[in-house]
ROGULO-775470 format. One record per residue (C-alpha): residue in one letter; x, y, z. Coordinates in steps of 0.05 Angstrom, whole numbers, plus 5000, padded with zeros to 4 digits. Layout:
BEGIN
AXYZ ...
This chain:
BEGIN
I500050005000 F502550694984 L499351235028 V500751975021 E498852375083 T500453065109 G499053365178 F493352995211 H489352825148 H490552355091 V491052655022 G492452034982 Q493851294980 A496250774932 G497750034939 L503649594922 K502348874904 L507348334885 L505447694849 T509747124823 S511247134749 S506846534739 D500746874769 P495246914716 H493347614739 A500447884731 S500848464682 A505948464626 S506149214626 Q512449564649 S508950214666 V504450314725 G498650794733 I496950994804 T490951374830 G491051704898 M491252394932 S486152944935 H490753454903 L492053314829 A499353174819 Q503552834765 L509852494791 K514452214738 Y519151664761 F523051284709 S517751064659 F511351134698 Y507051714719 L503751764786 Y496852104783 L494352264852 F487252514860 S483152034903 D483751714972 E486451014957 A489450624901 F493850014890 I500049904847 D501849214820 L509349194807 T509648454790 S512248544720 S515649214727 L519649144792 N525948894756 Y525249454706 F525949974761 I530849604806 S535349144765 H540248924820 H540248164815 Q543348074884 L537248384918 T531047984937 K524148204914 K522748464983 E529048874983 K527649144913 L520749344934 D523449724994 V528650084951 L523450294900 S518550514953 S523950944984 K525451274918 I518051414907 Q517651724976 Q523552174959 E520552364892 I513852554924 W517452974976 R521553324923 K515553474879 T510253644930 G513453704999 I508753155025 I511352625072 S508751955048 T507651285082 V508350615046 G505449935062 M508249365021 S507048625011 N510148064971 A503447704979 N497048104968 P493748794974 L490448635042 L497148505077 A499949135046 K494149525073 L494949225142 A502349365140 L500950095127 D495550185180 N499049795235 E506549885227 A508850355172 K506350975206 K510450795268 T517150665234 K522751165220 T522551025146 M514951055144 R515050385107 A513149675126 N512549005090 W507848455112 S507447795076 Y504947085090 E510646935139 D508347525181 V501147295191 E502146955259 T507147445287 K504148095262 V496948015236 W494747585295 N497948075343 I493948685319 P491648945388 S484249075373 L479048755329 T477049425302 D484249565281 F483349035228 W480849255160 G473449115152 I471649035225 G467549595256 S464449675325 R458049305306 T461848705277 E466248715339 K460148645385 R457548065344 L464347725348 H464447825423 K457747445427 L461246865393 G466746885446 I471847205398 H475847785428 S482247795387 I484747715316 K488247065335 E481746785364 L478146985301 A483446645258 E482846005299 S475246005301 N470745545260 P469045875194 D462345515194 D460345895257 L462346545224 Q458246385163 K452146245205 E452846925239 F455247365181 G453846975118 I459146965063 I462347585095 G464147155155 V467946665113 Q471447225077 L473347525144 W476246865167 F480646825104 H482847545113 V485347465185 N489246865160 G492647305108 V488847045047 D486347564997 E484547384925 S482548084902 N484748264832 I486648994826 H486848954750 Q479348924747 P476449634748 Y471549764804 K464449924781 V460050314828 H453649944839 S447350324827 K443850504892 G436650324900 I430850384948 G427149794976 N424149435034 S422248735056 Q417948435111 I416647765143 L409247625144 P405847445211 R403446795180 D403946395116 Y399846715060 I397046145019 H392446544973 Q395446934915 E390647514924 D392947604996 V400147634973 E398348144920 V395048594973 V401648635011 L405748704947 S401449284926 E402349624993 M409849534991 A410249784919 E406550404942 Q410750505005 V417450454967 A414650914913 I413151434966 R420351414988 L422551464915 R418352094905 R420852404969 R427952344942 H425852634875 K427852004837 K424951544785 T426550814776 K428150424713 L428649744745 I423749394792 S425548774833 I421448314876 Y423347784927 I418647234949 G420746775007 F416646155016 S414245805078 K419145315109 Y413944775096 E414344895021 M421444635015 K422745074954 S427745624936 S425846354942 L423846754881 H428147324857 C426347704794 Q426948384763 E424548764702 A426549414667 I421249944658 E420650644631 P422951154684 S417251274733 N415551444805 Q408051414796 I405050954849 A399750674801 V404950524748 L409850194795 T404549794831 K401949524765 A409049344742 V410548984808 L404048584804 Q405148404731 L412148154747 F409547744806 R404047424765 K408947254710 K413946904756 Y409746634814 H406045974805 S404245694873 G406545624945 A405345915014 V409046575021 R412346825086 Q416947385064 I416247935012 G420948464985 V420349034934 R426149444908 Y427050004858 S433950124828 D437450434768 L434951094793 V434751744754 D432652464771 D425152564772 K425753084718 Y427752534669 S421952294627 I420551894564 I414052054529 S411551644470 L406551824416 F401351384451 D401751764517 D396652284536 P400552884564 I394353204594 L392352564630 M399452464654 E399553174682 K392953054718 E395452404749 E401852754773 K397953324805 L393352824839 Q399352444866 Q402553084890 A396153264927 I396052574960 D403452654978 G402053325010 I396253065052 R400352475076 D406352915092 E402053345136 F397152855167 G400852185162 F400851585116 L394251305143 S390551945127 I389051685057 Q388350935047 K385450454997 G379650005017 T384349405015 S387649665079 L381549395117 L382648685092 E385448165140 S391448055094 S393348795094 R399549005133 N399449765124 I395949955190 A399849445232 R406549655203 S405250395210 K404850295285 L411749975291 I416750405328 G424150405347 G428549875317 H422549515288 S421050095241 A428250165217 G430449965148 G425050215101 L418550415137 E419951135119 G414251115069 L409350935124 K410751555166 
C-alpha cells in the first residue's frame, strides 16, 4: 500500500502488490498507473507517471519491479523497499508531502494492514507484511477494530461468539462465522489468516443504489390475492420514498420467500421499465412481474426494490401517451403526497387496507428498531 498523508489528514493512498511471474493476473506492462491523493499531481519516476487525485489506490509491480530495480543480488522484498523509498523521495521533492508506504510480497490486504498497523510507526514510514508475518504480526493486531473491515458492530457480534482477538478469530470455526455473518464471515476468516484473492486489474464499478424494503409476514399467506395485497402496499410504500427523494426508477425487483413447509427456493426476479415514480404505474408493474413468475406456494416473506434510479425530471413520452392525462395524474399524486406529509400515511388509504391480509395499518404502528430499514414511506 502506498499512502500519502500530510499533517493529521490523509490526502492520498496507493497500493503495492507483488505476484509471482506465473500468476495469471500478473500484468505484462512495464508502466504503472496509480490513483490517489486529493490534490491533482503528476509524479514522473523512470517510465511511469503517478496520478494522485483520490483517497486510495493500489499498484501492481509484479512485472515492472525488475525494470525499476535491476540489481540481481537483491531479493524481491529488498527491491520493493528500495523502489518505495525512491517514490517517497520523489513525492517529497515534487510536493513537499511526507508519504507512508505499506508493502507486501503476497496480496493487497497484507499491504494495507502493514500500512495501517506498522508503517506509520517506523522511522522510514515503510513496512512490508507477507504470508510469513501472519502469525507474528496480523494475529497480534491489538484490537479487532484495528483490522480492515471490522467495525464496532461487527466487533460486538464477534464478542457474542466468544471471539475477542484477531488470533481467536483466525482459529475460530468458519462455519460458525458463516452462520452469523453469511459469506462475509467466511471472507473475514480468510482475511485474518492472510488470504486475499482480490484482483486489482479489474476496474471497480460503482453499483447503482436503489430503494427497497422487505417484511416477514405474521403467518403463511396461501392465497395469491392476499400476497398481492401486501405486494401492492409495499410497491406504494417504496414509491413514496422514491418520490420524496425526487427520483424515478428504471428497474423493479421483487423477492418472494416461501414458507419453510414448502421446501422450495425463494423467488428473485426483476424487470426494466420506463422511468417512473407514479404509484399506480409501479404497483401495476410489480403485480405483473409477480403474476408472471409466481406459480404456487405459501409465502412468508416479501420484498420490493426499485433501482437504476434517475432524477425525477427525466421522462420518456411516447406518441401513445396522453400528456394531459399524465399531468392530471401527477397533480393528483402530489396532492396525496401533501396530505400524507401533513397528516400521516394513514390519512389516505385504499379499501384493501381493511382486509385481513393487509399490513399497512399494523406496520405503520411499529416503532424504534422495528421500524428501521425502510418504513419511511409509512410515516
